[in-house]
VMD Tcl script that draws the C-alpha trace (Angstrom):
set ca {
  {82.17 98.37 101.32}
  {85.48 100.06 100.54}
  {87.25 101.47 103.15}
  {89.12 104.61 102.21}
  {92.58 106.21 104.04}
  {92.90 109.98 103.76}
  {95.22 112.57 105.13}
  {93.50 116.57 104.80}
  {93.93 119.95 106.53}
  {91.58 122.54 107.69}
  {92.36 126.25 107.34}
  {94.82 126.84 109.78}
  {96.75 124.58 108.53}
  {95.88 121.16 111.17}
  {96.68 117.45 109.71}
  {93.87 115.02 109.80}
  {94.79 111.65 109.34}
  {91.84 108.84 109.49}
  {89.94 106.21 107.34}
  {86.26 106.44 105.76}
  {83.94 103.73 104.10}
  {82.38 104.86 100.97}
  {81.44 103.65 97.21}
  {83.95 105.41 95.36}
  {86.72 107.94 96.48}
  {84.86 110.87 95.65}
  {82.35 109.95 98.32}
  {85.40 110.41 100.59}
  {86.17 113.92 99.06}
  {82.57 114.86 99.70}
  {82.55 113.68 103.00}
  {85.75 115.73 103.69}
  {84.78 118.80 102.19}
  {81.11 118.51 104.47}
  {83.96 118.17 107.44}
  {85.67 121.23 106.26}
  {88.34 120.08 105.78}
  {90.84 119.62 102.64}
  {92.09 116.05 101.11}
  {95.28 115.97 100.60}
  {95.80 112.21 99.49}
  {93.06 109.16 99.57}
  {94.09 105.83 98.97}
  {92.26 102.83 99.54}
  {93.07 100.64 102.00}
  {93.92 96.85 100.43}
  {94.68 93.57 102.24}
  {96.73 92.12 99.48}
  {100.64 91.29 98.94}
  {100.71 94.47 96.91}
  {99.46 97.12 100.41}
  {102.13 94.20 102.42}
  {104.82 94.87 99.60}
  {104.14 98.98 99.96}
  {104.14 98.87 104.13}
  {107.29 96.67 104.27}
  {109.24 99.04 101.31}
  {107.73 102.12 103.78}
  {109.17 100.11 106.68}
  {112.66 99.87 105.08}
  {112.59 103.50 104.28}
  {111.61 104.93 107.28}
  {114.62 103.02 108.69}
  {117.25 103.75 106.25}
  {115.38 107.68 106.20}
  {116.32 107.89 102.71}
  {114.18 110.10 100.20}
  {112.80 107.57 97.26}
  {111.67 108.41 93.83}
  {108.19 107.22 95.92}
  {108.67 110.07 98.26}
  {109.39 112.27 95.18}
  {105.84 110.87 93.83}
  {104.06 111.80 96.87}
  {105.32 115.38 97.56}
  {104.01 115.93 93.78}
  {100.59 114.58 94.23}
  {100.39 116.27 97.44}
  {101.32 119.86 96.29}
  {99.29 119.37 93.24}
  {95.83 118.70 95.33}
  {96.59 121.88 97.70}
  {97.05 124.15 94.88}
  {94.21 122.59 92.75}
  {92.19 123.67 96.04}
  {93.37 127.10 96.06}
  {95.97 127.53 98.48}
  {99.46 129.88 97.43}
  {102.44 127.88 97.15}
  {103.93 128.73 100.58}
  {101.36 127.76 102.49}
  {100.74 124.28 100.46}
  {105.02 123.99 101.10}
  {104.16 124.61 105.30}
  {101.12 122.01 105.26}
  {103.68 119.33 103.26}
  {106.34 120.04 105.97}
  {104.25 119.09 108.71}
  {102.23 115.99 107.02}
  {105.93 114.70 105.81}
  {106.83 111.52 107.80}
  {110.27 111.38 107.28}
  {112.46 113.84 108.53}
  {114.74 114.30 105.11}
  {111.53 115.07 103.05}
  {110.69 118.13 105.96}
  {114.13 119.21 105.42}
  {113.92 119.39 101.54}
  {110.79 120.86 101.83}
  {111.35 124.01 104.51}
  {114.45 124.45 102.07}
  {112.03 124.61 98.92}
  {109.64 127.11 100.96}
  {112.45 129.01 102.19}
  {113.52 129.84 98.64}
  {109.42 130.58 97.93}
  {109.23 133.10 101.05}
  {112.42 134.89 99.91}
  {111.05 135.85 96.49}
  {112.32 132.97 94.11}
  {109.96 130.73 92.08}
  {109.30 127.43 93.27}
  {111.10 125.27 90.31}
  {114.03 127.77 91.65}
  {113.90 125.62 95.33}
  {113.46 122.34 92.64}
  {116.44 123.07 91.00}
  {118.19 123.10 94.64}
  {118.10 119.32 94.83}
  {118.96 117.86 91.60}
  {119.68 114.18 93.14}
  {115.59 114.20 93.55}
  {114.20 116.35 91.53}
  {115.41 115.98 87.63}
  {116.26 118.73 84.74}
  {113.08 117.31 83.10}
  {110.89 118.07 86.98}
  {112.61 121.12 87.39}
  {111.89 122.41 84.14}
  {108.01 120.79 83.30}
  {107.62 123.31 86.57}
  {109.31 126.00 85.05}
  {106.95 125.49 81.67}
  {103.76 125.73 84.42}
  {104.68 128.77 85.81}
  {105.44 130.89 83.01}
  {102.18 129.42 81.73}
  {100.19 130.52 84.76}
  {99.63 126.50 85.04}
  {101.65 125.08 87.42}
  {98.55 123.03 89.57}
  {98.12 121.52 86.25}
  {101.70 120.91 85.62}
  {101.79 119.29 89.06}
  {98.77 117.07 87.99}
  {100.65 115.76 85.18}
  {104.29 115.32 86.90}
  {102.20 113.28 89.25}
  {100.78 111.02 86.89}
  {103.90 110.73 84.94}
  {105.91 109.60 88.33}
  {103.11 107.32 88.69}
  {103.11 105.44 86.09}
  {106.74 105.36 86.16}
  {106.98 103.63 89.57}
  {104.47 101.25 88.67}
  {106.59 100.27 86.07}
  {109.59 99.99 87.94}
  {107.31 98.23 91.12}
  {106.20 95.44 88.79}
  {109.54 94.96 87.44}
  {111.02 94.43 91.00}
  {108.25 92.61 92.17}
  {108.72 90.12 89.16}
  {112.08 89.68 90.32}
  {111.88 88.50 93.74}
  {111.19 84.92 93.50}
  {113.75 84.41 90.23}
  {116.20 85.81 92.69}
  {115.24 83.62 95.65}
  {115.54 80.89 93.61}
  {119.09 82.15 92.85}
  {119.62 82.71 96.22}
  {117.63 79.02 97.63}
  {119.71 77.24 95.07}
  {123.41 78.98 95.95}
  {123.23 78.43 99.06}
  {122.38 74.83 98.84}
  {124.94 73.82 96.54}
  {127.75 75.66 98.89}
  {126.69 73.69 101.53}
  {127.20 70.54 99.57}
  {130.38 71.24 98.39}
  {131.42 72.63 101.82}
  {129.78 70.48 104.82}
  {128.63 67.44 102.98}
  {131.20 66.17 100.44}
  {134.14 66.91 102.44}
  {132.39 63.86 105.12}
  {132.55 62.09 101.86}
  {136.20 62.77 101.21}
  {137.10 61.40 104.46}
  {135.86 57.94 103.27}
  {137.47 58.27 99.77}
  {140.75 59.54 100.97}
  {142.18 55.88 100.64}
  {140.37 55.28 97.10}
  {143.01 57.13 94.67}
  {142.44 56.66 91.10}
  {139.39 54.25 91.77}
  {137.15 56.98 92.01}
  {135.46 58.45 89.04}
  {136.24 61.40 87.38}
  {133.15 63.30 88.30}
  {133.83 62.81 92.39}
  {137.35 63.46 92.12}
  {136.60 66.70 90.33}
  {133.97 67.80 93.11}
  {136.57 66.43 95.58}
  {139.10 69.01 94.38}
  {136.41 71.80 93.97}
  {134.93 70.80 97.55}
  {138.60 71.59 99.12}
  {139.20 74.67 96.77}
  {136.29 76.39 98.59}
  {137.32 75.52 101.28}
  {140.75 76.40 101.94}
  {140.14 79.50 99.27}
  {136.85 80.79 99.78}
  {138.17 83.69 101.36}
  {140.17 84.27 97.64}
  {137.13 83.20 95.66}
  {135.15 86.08 97.23}
  {138.19 88.93 96.88}
  {138.44 88.10 93.43}
  {134.65 88.13 92.65}
  {134.42 91.76 94.71}
  {137.23 92.84 92.70}
  {135.75 91.74 89.18}
  {132.68 93.53 90.32}
  {134.02 96.39 90.90}
  {136.17 96.85 87.44}
  {133.12 95.53 85.98}
  {131.10 98.62 87.54}
  {133.88 100.82 87.25}
  {134.13 100.03 83.16}
  {130.32 99.79 82.73}
  {130.12 103.24 84.48}
  {132.70 105.05 82.26}
  {130.91 106.22 79.01}
  {132.38 104.13 76.39}
  {131.72 100.78 78.72}
  {127.78 101.98 79.19}
  {127.82 102.57 75.25}
  {128.93 98.93 74.08}
  {127.05 97.54 77.68}
  {124.09 98.95 76.39}
  {124.94 97.78 72.45}
  {125.50 94.78 73.99}
  {121.67 94.69 75.12}
  {120.02 95.68 71.72}
  {122.04 92.72 70.21}
  {120.45 90.13 72.54}
  {117.32 88.25 71.35}
  {117.01 87.99 75.48}
  {116.57 91.65 75.96}
  {116.29 93.41 72.79}
  {112.83 93.35 72.24}
  {112.20 94.05 76.08}
  {114.62 97.53 76.08}
  {113.13 99.17 72.83}
  {109.58 98.27 74.22}
  {111.29 100.07 78.05}
  {112.80 102.88 76.16}
  {109.82 103.89 74.15}
  {107.07 103.91 77.17}
  {109.66 106.03 78.54}
  {109.80 108.58 75.86}
  {106.68 108.58 74.96}
  {105.58 108.90 78.25}
  {107.93 111.75 78.58}
  {107.36 113.52 75.64}
  {103.67 113.35 76.27}
  {103.63 114.72 78.94}
  {106.16 117.64 78.09}
  {104.44 118.79 75.57}
  {100.73 118.44 77.42}
  {102.02 120.61 80.02}
  {103.10 123.91 77.20}
  {106.79 122.91 77.11}
  {107.79 123.32 73.19}
  {108.86 120.17 71.32}
  {112.31 121.00 70.75}
  {113.01 121.89 74.21}
  {110.74 118.60 74.86}
  {112.88 116.43 73.62}
  {116.10 117.70 74.35}
  {114.93 116.61 78.13}
  {113.81 113.32 76.41}
  {117.03 112.49 75.30}
  {118.36 113.16 79.34}
  {116.26 110.72 80.65}
  {116.36 107.60 78.00}
  {118.47 104.96 80.14}
  {120.17 103.58 76.97}
  {122.66 105.63 75.10}
  {122.50 103.96 71.99}
  {118.96 105.16 71.66}
  {119.51 108.27 73.55}
  {122.39 109.06 71.13}
  {119.82 108.45 68.14}
  {117.73 111.27 69.48}
  {119.86 113.94 68.14}
  {118.89 112.89 64.61}
  {115.46 113.42 65.95}
  {116.27 116.51 66.99}
  {117.85 117.87 64.67}
  {115.21 116.68 61.75}
  {112.81 117.61 63.53}
  {114.79 121.25 63.68}
  {114.44 121.62 60.31}
  {110.94 121.17 59.87}
  {110.17 117.45 59.51}
  {107.16 115.94 61.77}
  {108.11 113.73 64.36}
  {106.92 110.39 63.35}
  {109.43 110.85 60.22}
  {112.99 111.14 61.87}
  {111.57 108.10 64.52}
  {110.64 105.16 62.15}
  {114.22 105.70 60.68}
  {116.00 105.50 63.78}
  {114.73 101.99 64.04}
  {113.87 101.69 67.21}
  {110.36 102.49 67.61}
  {108.15 99.38 66.37}
  {105.79 100.44 63.44}
  {102.51 100.06 65.64}
  {104.20 103.38 68.27}
  {104.80 105.35 64.44}
  {101.24 105.05 63.08}
  {100.02 106.36 66.61}
  {102.02 109.21 66.61}
  {101.36 109.93 63.29}
  {97.66 110.05 63.89}
  {98.33 111.99 66.59}
  {100.29 114.72 64.46}
  {97.52 114.71 61.99}
  {94.49 115.13 64.10}
  {96.38 118.09 66.49}
  {96.17 115.44 68.95}
  {99.86 114.70 69.58}
  {100.53 114.62 73.38}
  {97.48 112.27 73.83}
  {98.54 109.80 71.50}
  {101.70 109.84 72.97}
  {100.36 108.96 76.37}
  {98.66 106.65 74.89}
  {101.75 104.88 73.31}
  {103.05 104.76 76.51}
  {100.22 103.14 78.16}
  {100.24 100.50 75.65}
  {103.56 100.00 75.94}
  {103.94 99.98 80.04}
  {101.26 96.40 79.10}
  {103.56 95.08 76.66}
  {106.52 95.66 79.02}
  {104.30 93.59 81.85}
  {103.47 90.95 79.57}
  {107.10 90.51 78.30}
  {108.16 90.47 81.70}
  {105.94 87.73 82.77}
  {106.05 85.57 80.38}
  {109.93 85.67 80.44}
  {109.33 85.43 84.58}
  {107.16 82.14 83.54}
  {109.84 80.68 80.87}
  {112.97 81.42 83.52}
  {111.51 80.04 86.53}
  {111.26 76.37 85.59}
  {114.40 76.79 83.35}
  {116.22 77.94 87.16}
  {114.41 75.05 88.52}
  {115.60 72.83 86.27}
  {119.21 74.01 86.05}
  {119.24 74.13 90.06}
  {118.12 70.29 90.13}
  {120.94 68.91 87.26}
  {123.52 70.71 89.59}
  {122.17 68.84 92.68}
  {121.95 65.45 90.34}
  {124.82 65.76 89.40}
  {126.28 65.55 92.75}
  {124.31 63.22 94.28}
  {125.16 60.86 91.18}
  {129.11 61.26 91.54}
  {128.96 60.43 95.16}
  {127.31 57.35 94.88}
  {129.29 56.39 91.44}
  {132.13 56.43 94.11}
  {130.19 54.43 96.21}
  {129.22 52.00 93.66}
  {132.64 51.82 92.54}
  {134.09 50.33 96.30}
  {133.53 47.18 94.87}
  {136.35 47.58 91.70}
  {139.02 48.32 94.20}
  {141.50 45.70 95.16}
  {141.88 44.49 98.38}
}
mol new
graphics top color blue
foreach p $ca { graphics top sphere $p radius 0.5 }
foreach p [lrange $ca 0 end-1] q [lrange $ca 1 end] { graphics top cylinder $p $q radius 0.2 }
display resetview
């Protein structure tokens, strides 16, 4: 029988942690209610790599004491659970202060609580921390407060953040092995060039021009690395700084995003990621009661690709003039025909928000499949490249050794 970990509170605000066996999550909720507890968070225990990664992530998060996007997601979901249980906002925030594991999270929630206790809205407290709660987040909560459906809006925000977090976690985990290959291969090549080849250089020191061209090239490269490694590191660091500074400038960011949409390898992936982000965000906002024009303005701010973000101005202006959303999206050339057709069906049936979320779900799966195929191609390609480089080094050394027979004595 599955084991679930839970965090719950009683009527006095005391926090309880533990685990229960149940067939499904509903059984844990029922048992906690029978015990007189209000469930805050319930998670199924898993003894697999995913839970190990989560534990490692939690460990590093606690070491660096940094409030992460995952902390914001947990805060949103826990607050939504407490508000759905009928607790007032200030009481719910007080409970979350006691249950928070990081001191920084407790400080942020405490500041929000003071704003609420001082007569302000929850959205006012959230807006005091723009590095954690985006404009989209704050405006969505404000719309929920105005419509009297704050707990419902927070539930949808929690689902939105969880979907976004799952996609980012998948992309990061998929890149771990390729990056590991690059690191190990790079270290191996550096060791060969700086420690192994110099040993052969002593042997070949009297051979002069009798050495093959490839061997002379490797010996020169090895000598360059050993003599000027510090200058190479400074040059690489300076180049990285200049490139990063250029990419962070408006013109550089736009040029970089344009190139990503031109490259065959990244073009489809970038488009699918942006379509998923656009559909999920707009669907969440409209479902939470945010007007479509205001929602489109907020969506533009969360698009990571500036070329696509600028196309949102055209979409906004045409929707403002009375056109349906699907038409300007189709004319933008960014959205695939399948997504356009699904959005059109949503407009015709009056279920645009639900259809947008369905589009996001479909393209999340498409992104994962594309990343999986890309990684399955990259892994053997990187192994092949590393093998060719190491093979070139070995063959060059062997050719030099074999050339000893051609030396005049």
